[in-house]
Every structure is written in C-alpha cells, then in structure tokens.
C-alpha positions as CSV (number, residue, x, y, z in Angstrom):
1,M,61.1,80.0,72.6
2,P,64.6,81.6,72.8
3,V,66.2,82.1,76.1
4,H,67.6,85.6,76.8
5,L,70.4,85.8,79.4
6,Q,70.3,88.7,81.7
7,A,73.2,91.1,81.4
8,P,75.4,91.1,84.4
9,D,75.0,93.9,86.8
10,D,78.6,95.5,87.2
11,S,77.3,98.6,88.8
12,G,78.6,97.6,92.3
13,M,81.6,96.0,91.1
14,Y,83.4,98.9,89.4
15,P,82.4,102.3,90.7
16,G,82.6,105.3,88.5
17,S,85.7,106.6,90.3
18,A,87.5,106.4,93.5
19,V,90.4,108.1,95.3
20,Y,93.7,106.1,94.7
21,M,96.9,106.4,96.5
22,I,100.0,105.3,94.6
23,R,103.4,104.9,96.1
24,I,106.5,104.9,93.9
25,R,110.1,104.5,95.0
26,G,112.2,107.6,94.8
27,H,111.9,111.2,94.4
28,L,110.0,112.2,91.2
29,G,111.0,115.7,89.7
30,A,108.8,118.1,87.9
31,T,109.4,116.5,84.6
32,L,108.3,113.0,85.7
33,L,105.5,114.4,87.6
34,S,104.0,116.1,84.6
35,A,103.2,112.7,83.3
36,F,100.5,112.5,86.0
37,P,98.4,115.7,85.6
38,A,95.4,114.1,87.4
39,M,97.4,113.3,90.4
40,V,98.6,115.4,93.4
41,S,102.0,114.4,94.6
42,E,103.8,114.4,98.0
43,Q,107.3,113.5,98.8
44,Q,107.7,111.1,101.8
45,D,111.3,110.3,101.4
46,P,112.3,107.9,100.0
47,V,109.0,107.5,98.3
48,T,106.7,109.7,96.2
49,V,103.0,109.4,96.8
50,L,100.5,110.2,94.1
51,T,96.8,110.7,95.1
52,G,93.8,111.4,92.9
53,R,90.4,110.6,91.9
54,L,90.4,108.2,88.9
55,D,88.0,105.9,87.1
56,R,89.0,102.5,86.1
57,S,90.4,103.4,82.7
58,A,92.4,106.4,84.1
59,L,93.8,104.1,86.8
60,Y,95.0,101.7,84.2
61,G,96.5,104.6,82.3
62,V,98.5,105.9,85.2
63,L,99.7,102.4,85.9
64,A,100.8,102.0,82.2
65,E,102.6,105.4,82.4
66,I,104.5,104.2,85.6
67,E,105.5,101.1,83.7
68,A,106.6,102.9,80.7
69,L,108.7,105.4,82.6
70,G,110.4,102.5,84.4
71,L,109.3,103.6,87.8
72,D,109.4,101.3,90.8
73,L,105.8,100.8,91.8
74,L,105.4,100.1,95.5
75,E,101.7,100.2,96.2
76,V,98.4,101.0,94.8
77,H,95.6,101.5,97.4
78,Q,92.0,102.7,97.0
79,L,91.0,104.9,99.9
80,P,87.7,103.9,101.7
81,P,84.7,106.0,100.8
82,E,84.6,107.7,104.1
83,D,88.1,109.1,103.4
84,Q,87.3,110.2,100.0
85,P,86.3,113.8,99.2
86,P,82.7,114.1,98.0
87,E,81.8,114.3,94.3
88,P,80.4,117.7,93.3
89,D,76.9,116.2,92.8
90,D,77.2,114.0,96.0
91,S,74.6,114.1,98.5
92,R,77.3,114.2,101.3
93,L,78.0,117.8,100.4
94,P,76.8,120.2,103.2
C-alpha cells in the first residue's frame, strides 16, 4: 500500500498580506518614490519610511527594487496585527 505524505500546512506561516514598514537611508524624491506605488512614504530626516500592505511576493518585489536602485535599506518591520488597518472583508470592521 503506497504511503501518501500529508501536504504541509503553510496557512499560518505566510499570511495573505500584512502591513510592512520599510526604512531607507536618505530623502527619496518623487522619481524614486514612483518605484513604490503600493507604499505610502513619510520623510523622517535623515530617513524615508515606506509603509504599505503587501503580500509575500510584493514584499520581495519592493526589496528587489530597493536593491536595484542602490538604496540603503535600514529596516524591514512587519507591524503587529493590532496596528494594521482591517482588510475590506475583515470581521473587525465596525
């Protein structure tokens, strides 16, 4: 009798999307910021902070873009669920 291995359950390991805060050294102008359309920017001299809801592949895309542009990545931080805005179909909506 063949043995079938159960598929791993990755549902808790990689959530569909999360809000990330990415800190980059320096002031990014409008041209550089246009490379990150899914992110909201904030200048906290001498750092630019990008924040946005990203799934795993979008996060890797943003990080690849930061590397391709030669930007100095300081920090990538996933915000805890209680600090994240609710999804449109989220039961936490009032």
